[in-house]
C-alpha positions in Angstrom: 0.0 -0.3 0.1 0.9 3.7 -1.0 -0.1 6.7 1.0 -0.8 10.3 0.4 1.8 11.7 1.3 4.6 9.1 -0.6 2.8 9.4 -3.9 3.1 13.4 -3.4 6.6 12.8 -2.3 6.9 10.4 -6.0 5.5 13.1 -8.1 8.1 15.9 -6.7 11.1 13.4 -6.9 10.1 12.7 -10.1 9.5 16.3 -11.5 12.7 16.6 -10.2 13.5 14.0 -12.5 12.0 15.6 -15.8 13.7 19.1 -14.6 17.3 16.8 -15.2 18.2 17.5 -11.5 18.3 13.9 -10.7 18.0 10.4 -12.7 15.3 8.6 -12.8 16.2 4.4 -13.0 13.0 2.2 -14.1 13.8 -1.7 -14.0 11.7 -4.0 -14.8 11.4 -6.8 -16.6 9.0 -9.0 -19.1 8.2 -11.6 -17.2 5.5 -13.7 -19.4 4.7 -16.7 -16.4 6.0 -16.3 -13.0 7.9 -20.0 -13.7 11.2 -17.5 -12.3 9.6 -15.0 -9.5 12.0 -16.7 -7.6 13.5 -15.2 -4.4 16.8 -15.9 -5.9 16.5 -14.3 -9.2 14.6 -11.3 -8.0 16.8 -10.0 -5.4 19.6 -10.9 -8.5 17.9 -7.9 -10.7 17.3 -5.9 -7.7 20.9 -5.6 -6.7 21.8 -4.9 -10.0 19.2 -2.2 -10.4 21.0 -0.8 -7.3 24.5 -1.9 -8.6 22.9 0.9 -12.1 21.8 3.8 -9.4 24.9 4.0 -7.4 26.3 4.6 -11.1 24.5 7.4 -12.4 24.2 8.7 -8.9 27.6 8.9 -8.4 29.4 7.6 -11.9 26.5 9.4 -14.5 26.3 13.1 -13.5 26.2 13.7 -17.3 26.3 10.3 -19.9 27.9 10.4 -23.2 25.9 7.7 -24.3 22.4 6.3 -24.1 21.7 3.3 -24.5 17.9 2.3 -24.8 17.1 -1.4 -25.0 14.4 -1.4 -22.6 10.7 -3.1 -24.7 8.0 -5.9 -24.0 10.4 -8.6 -26.3 7.7 -10.7 -27.4 6.2 -10.1 -31.0 3.2 -12.8 -30.5 2.4 -11.9 -26.5 0.5 -9.5 -24.8 -2.0 -6.6 -25.7 -1.9 -3.6 -28.0 -1.6 -0.9 -25.8 1.1 -2.7 -23.5 3.8 -2.3 -27.0 3.4 1.4 -26.8 2.8 2.2 -23.0 5.7 -0.3 -22.8 7.9 0.4 -26.5 6.5 4.8 -27.3 5.8 6.1 -23.6 9.1 4.4 -22.8 10.8 5.8 -25.4 9.4 9.9 -25.4 9.6 9.5 -21.7 14.1 8.2 -22.0 13.8 11.0 -25.2 12.3 13.9 -22.8 15.0 13.1 -20.1 18.3 13.3 -23.2 16.7 16.9 -24.8 16.9 18.3 -20.9 20.8 17.3 -21.1 23.1 19.9 -21.4 25.3 19.0 -25.1 24.8 16.2 -27.4 25.0 12.2 -26.2 25.6 9.2 -28.7 21.7 7.3 -28.9 21.4 3.5 -29.6 17.9 2.9 -30.0 16.9 -1.1 -30.2 14.6 -1.6 -32.4 13.9 -4.9 -33.9 13.6 -6.0 -37.6 9.9 -6.6 -37.2 9.7 -3.1 -38.9 10.0 -4.9 -42.3 7.3 -6.8 -41.4 7.2 -10.5 -44.3 8.2 -8.3 -47.5 8.6 -10.5 -50.5 12.6 -10.7 -50.8 15.5 -12.7 -49.8 17.1 -11.1 -47.5 16.0 -8.2 -46.2 18.4 -5.7 -45.4 18.2 -1.5 -43.8 17.0 -0.1 -47.2 13.6 -1.5 -47.1 11.5 0.6 -46.5 9.4 -0.6 -43.5 5.9 -2.0 -43.0 4.9 -3.8 -39.7 2.7 -6.3 -39.5 2.1 -6.7 -35.9 1.6 -3.7 -33.0 5.4 -5.0 -31.1 7.4 -4.5 -34.7 5.0 -0.6 -35.2 5.6 0.2 -31.7 9.0 0.6 -32.5 8.7 1.7 -35.3 6.9 4.8 -34.2 9.9 5.5 -31.4 11.8 4.9 -34.1 10.5 8.0 -36.0 10.4 9.4 -32.2 13.5 9.6 -32.0 14.6 10.6 -35.7 12.8 13.5 -34.6 12.9 15.0 -31.0 16.5 13.8 -31.1 17.8 15.6 -34.4 21.4 17.1 -32.1 22.0 13.9 -30.9 24.5 11.3 -33.0 21.4 8.7 -33.3 22.1 4.9 -33.6 19.5 2.0 -34.6 19.9 -1.6 -34.7 17.3 -3.8 -35.4 18.4 -7.0 -34.4 16.4 -9.8 -35.4 16.0 -12.0 -32.3 17.8 -11.3 -28.6 18.6 -14.4 -25.9 18.4 -13.3 -22.7 18.1 -15.7 -19.7 14.3 -16.4 -18.9 14.0 -17.1 -22.5 11.5 -20.2 -23.0 13.0 -22.2 -26.1 10.4 -21.6 -28.4 11.7 -18.1 -28.1 15.6 -19.6 -29.3 14.5 -21.5 -32.5 10.0 -21.2 -33.2 7.9 -24.1 -33.0 
């Protein structure tokens, strides 16, 4: 339970982050089931978040490189609104924070090959016009466009990987059935 004064205090801290006086470290995991919600795994993730917050607090007052890889990670699972919230709104919040920093930054955005959709070519390449066919692909493409239009002074690199593999993913995510 959260009290009303805790909400007011958090609102003030978030306002400070929006004005560049604080950093906001948002951590989480795109759990597709509760199977991976064990005490050791949660503890390890919290340690990583704590370590990241210490680095941001003491070492990176004004970062040179920002890598944005957070997203809802499944192309076929989840409600449409979840993709837009996790991918588009989160990117927009990051862009707002980056634009408060002084001077240009290097931004690396991990998009997805899902922005290409199912094209009638033997090999996908960067010159193809994006044609996303899923909410996931469309939300990643919208995020790309946001970075391109709202961060003109920054050095932007967009990567479109086909698959990112990590712990906790099912085998059919790596090799579809």
